[in-house]
Every structure is written in structure tokens, then in C-alpha cells.
N, C-alpha and C positions, 0 to 999 in steps of 0.2 A: 444588476448585472450594468457595466460600461462600457459604452463601446466609444471609440476613436480617442481621440483630445481628451476625453474627459476618465481616459481609461490609464491612470498613473497610479504606480506601489512605490514606494520608498520610506528611507527610513531604515533603522541603524539590522534589523533584523529581516532585511527582503535578502531573501538566495535568489542567483541565477543559474538555469541552467541551458543547454544548447537543444534548440528544436530538433531535430538531423528530419533532413529533405532526403524522401527517395521520389522521384518522379512518378514511379505506377502507384502511386500509395497515396491515402486521404490522410492516416491520421497524424496523428502528433505525438509524434517517438519521441522519450529520451533515451541520453546513455545514462541505464543505471547499472554500476559497476560488483554493487557489493551492498548488504545487508547483515547487519549490527542486530544482536540481543542482548540488552544494554553495555557490557563493555570486550564480550566476544564477537569476534568476529565471523559468523556463520562460515563454510567450507563448502559455498556456493559458487561452484565455476564461475569462472565471467565471459564463459564464452554461450551460458546458456542464457544472458539476455542480447546477445549480441542478434541484428537482423543480419539475414542471411537475403542478397541483393541477386544472387544466381538465382533460385527458387522463391524470391520475393516472400519468405517466413521468418518466423520468427522475433526476434526485438521486446523493448515493453512502449506502450503507448500507457496515454494519460487521454481516460476518458471519462467525461461529466456526466453520461448516460448508462453509466455500467456501476451498481450498488455497491459491490465489493471489489477487493482486489484480488484479481486472479493471478498467481503464479506456475508455472508453467512445471509440473509433475519433478524434477532434477531440484528444482528451487523452495517446491513445496514444501518435498519428503522434509528437504532440514528444516524448513521455518516451522513445520507444528512440529517435530520429534522433539525441537529444541523446545515448544511452548509446551509439548505433553508432559518433559521432565522439569523444566521450571514450577509447572503447578502441581503436579503430582496430585493429583486429585483423582476418581474414580474416570473413569471415562461415562457418558452419560450416550446410550443408546435413542438421538429420539427426529429421527429423519422427519418431522414434521418441521423442523429451524430450517431443513435445507443446509445447515452447514460442517463439517465432517468432526468436526473435535469440538463437541459439547463434554464438560464437565460437571456431576454433582456434587452441590456442598453439601453436607451433610450440615445436620439439624446444629444449629447456634454455632456453626464455626461461618469467620470469612474469606472471603479468597482474599490467597496471599499475593502477597503486595507486586508485581512483577516491573521487571525497569523497562523501558523505554526503546521501542523497536528504531530501528534508524537504517533509512535507506539513503544508499552512498551514491548522486550523482555524479558528473562530470561537476565537480564546482563547485555543488551545493548536497548538501546532508536536510531530510526530513526526517523529523522527528515526530515519531508517531508514539505519545503516552497511550498508557493501556487501556484506557477508554476507545480509542481510534484503529483496536486489532482484539481485543478482548469483547465481547460483546454480556448484556447480564440479560437474563431472561427468565419468568417464570416469578419477577417479588423477589430476583436476587436469587435464586432457590439452584440452576440455573448458568452458568459459565462458556461461552462461546468462540473458540476463534473464527475472528471474522474474517479471516482470508480466506480464499477457496483454489481451488487447480480449475483448468479453460476448460466448456465441457472436453470429451472426448475426441483425440485429432486435432486440437486448436493449440499453436506453437508457438500463438504471439502472448507475454502474460500482458496486463492490463493494471493499472493505477487507477482505485476505485474511490468514487465518492464518499460513503464510508471514514474510508480513510482521511478524505482531505477534507472532511466537517473543522470548520472552526480555522479555517485557514485563506489566505485570499489570495488567489489566484492567477496571472498574466498572464496572457499568452502575446507575445509582440509580435504578430506573424510578417511585419518587416523586416524586423531584427534572426528569424530563427530565437528566438530566446523564451523562456520560460521562468517567470519569476514567481518566488509565494513568503510570503511571511504569515505567521503566527495569527491570530485574528478572536474575538470574541462578537458572534455575529451575534447573538442572542442582546448583542447591544449596539447595533447596527438600525 
């Protein structure tokens, strides 16, 4: 972690999106516009990700204290069904994982190749390779979608740390800007 003037992120792969400031809120809000799975733009209405200032609800935050990304039900249902359709494997009912969609891999087979998932923000695209949204468990015999719904009644979507692995993130609070770029954190 770098703070102050040593917190610099530069290079050709750096992308930036505005941090949205709402006076009554202490979270780091971003403007998520849409989500793609491969070349398919998923049919999630844009209003699903918008903050509602009249009742201080909704919106999308980035949170280093939340392990997995959580999407409100209207977005989660569309994302999860698109993943289920592409995986085309039996769904494993295993509540011990805490993840809603897990897939049993038949003996002797391997997980199908999956396209990148892209979170389209205002001015930036966060590309998630398969290993950032599909988690391998039980020595590769089970694979789970590592994106969840928020707890009941929660109206906010959260970009979590599992999806932000190997990505440098810079919170520029002076200029209300979130910047990020791919990184190989094992080599730092």
C-alpha cells in the first residue's frame, strides 16, 4: 500500500473512472454502465447500477473489505444465467462453498474455456479473465461463479477483492478518480 505522493499509477494500461461523491455516503462509488461476457453485452438495464440520492440507495461501490463482487438481483440473475449457459455443466448443490452457482466437472473432463467478463465503467473497462469470476475448488472437480447477490434488502452492488486480484488500484481522492491497471502481484 502506498499513500500520499508515493501513490502513483502510470503506464499505457492505466484506465480511470470518476469516483462519485455523495455527501451523505462514505463509500467509494463508481459509475458502472454495463457488463459484457465475451462479445455479448448483457441486457442489464443501466438504472440497475445507479445511485438514488432521494433515498440514499443503490449504486456501485468498490470495497477492499468485501471478498466477492455482489450484484443486485436484477444484474446477478442476468450475469449468472449467461455463465450457466456458457459453462453447460451440471450445477453442484454444495452450500458449504457459500457460492450460489457451482458446477460439477465430470471425471476426466476439464472446465470449458470461458470468455472475459468486462465491467464497463464511465471511461474505463475492467477486464476479468475466467480465473477472476470462476473459482476452482476440490482439486478442480468443482467450479463456482465467484460473484454473489448482496444480502437480502441490500440495494447496492459491490466490486470485491477477489475480482480485483492482480490489479493495481489508485484512489485519487483529491481529484475524485479511481485508476487501475493489470499487475503481477506475485512479482512485487
